C-alpha positions in Angstrom: 15.5 18.4 6.0 16.0 16.1 8.8 19.7 14.5 10.0 19.0 11.0 9.7 21.5 8.3 11.3 20.6 5.5 8.7 21.6 1.8 10.4 21.7 -1.3 8.7 23.4 -4.7 8.8 27.4 -4.6 7.3 29.4 -7.4 9.5 25.8 -9.3 9.7 25.2 -9.8 6.2 25.0 -7.4 2.8 21.9 -9.5 1.4 19.8 -6.4 1.9 22.2 -3.9 0.5 19.8 -3.3 -2.4 17.3 -2.1 -0.2 19.4 -0.1 1.9 20.3 1.4 -1.4 16.8 2.4 -1.8 16.4 4.0 0.9 19.6 6.0 0.9 18.7 7.2 -2.7 14.7 8.0 -1.5 16.1 9.8 1.8 18.6 12.1 -0.4 15.7 13.0 -3.3 14.6 14.5 -0.4 17.2 16.5 0.2 17.7 14.9 4.0 20.9 14.9 5.8 22.2 11.4 6.2 25.9 11.1 7.6 25.8 7.2 7.3 25.1 7.2 3.5 27.9 5.4 2.7 26.7 2.3 4.6 24.6 1.7 1.4 27.5 1.6 -0.9 29.1 -1.8 -2.0 32.5 -1.2 -0.2 31.5 -0.7 2.9 32.8 -3.7 4.5 36.5 -3.3 3.6 36.0 0.5 4.1 35.0 0.0 7.5 37.7 -2.4 8.2 40.4 0.3 7.9 38.9 2.3 10.8 39.8 0.9 14.5 37.0 -0.1 16.7 37.0 2.6 19.3 36.9 5.6 16.1 33.9 3.6 14.6 32.1 3.7 18.3 33.1 7.4 18.4 32.4 8.4 15.1 29.0 6.6 15.1 28.0 7.8 18.5 28.5 11.0 18.1 26.7 10.8 14.5 23.6 9.9 16.8 23.9 12.4 19.0 24.0 14.9 16.4 20.8 13.5 14.2 17.5 14.0 14.8 16.2 10.5 14.0 17.7 7.2 13.6 16.2 4.7 11.2 17.3 1.6 10.9 16.4 -1.4 8.4 16.6 -4.2 11.0 15.6 -7.2 8.1 19.5 -8.9 8.8 19.9 -9.3 12.7 23.0 -7.1 13.9 24.5 -6.9 17.1 25.6 -3.0 16.1 22.5 -1.9 14.5 20.7 -2.8 17.9 23.4 -1.0 19.9 22.8 2.0 18.0 18.9 1.8 18.4 19.2 1.1 22.0 22.1 4.3 22.5 19.6 6.4 20.2 16.5 5.5 22.4 18.1 6.4 25.7 19.8 9.9 24.4 16.1 10.4 23.6 15.9 10.4 19.4 12.8 8.9 18.1 13.7 5.7 16.2 11.8 3.6 13.1 12.8 0.0 12.9 11.8 -1.5 9.2 11.7 -5.1 8.3 11.0 -6.9 5.4 7.4 -8.7 5.8 7.5 -12.1 6.6 11.3 -12.1 8.0 11.7 -12.8 11.6 12.4 -9.5 14.1 14.1 -10.0 17.4 11.4 -9.5 20.0 13.4 -7.1 21.7 12.3 -4.7 19.0 8.8 -5.6 18.4 7.9 -5.9 21.9 9.6 -2.9 22.8 6.5 -0.1 24.0 9.1 2.7 24.6 7.1 5.9 23.0 10.4 6.8 20.8 10.3 3.4 19.0 8.4 2.3 15.9 8.5 -0.9 14.6 6.9 -1.4 11.0 7.4 -4.1 8.3 7.0 -3.6 4.6 5.4 -5.4 1.6 8.4 -4.2 -1.4 10.5 -1.1 -1.8 8.0 1.7 -2.9 6.0 0.5 0.8 9.3 0.6 2.5 9.7 4.1 1.1 6.0 5.4 2.1 6.6 4.2 5.6 9.6 6.1 6.2 8.3 9.6 4.7 5.2 9.0 6.4 7.0 8.7 9.6 9.1 11.5 8.8 6.2 13.4 7.9 4.7 12.6 11.4 7.9 13.2 13.7 7.3 16.0 15.7 9.8 19.3 14.3 12.9 20.1 16.2 14.7 23.5 16.1 18.5 21.9 15.9 
């Protein structure tokens, strides 16, 4: 079981929400811990507006600190997700960035040669879940 910080667009656009739900459902069915599982829900934008920005920052960085890995769906650009990826890398966390094949992705991600980041495109939902599961299987196990 892995403690996974899942990152995805909230205010940048929710057009990939169905994909977020598929990812969360697959990870939960594999018995992983995901403190950000609520990000796949339809009402997340409304729920997140109830929390002040400082609390969101404190909560989310704490969740990243406590996580074993960060997995980000980056098909929809997001300032917050970019920050979370950089924060996780700075703190030594393995990071997987996945995006739908054919969608443009920031060269700050695709060109990053940091040893802890993996950026992969997927062709469909099954391929997306397969990439995530393979990444988690190949990830070095920690003793958290």
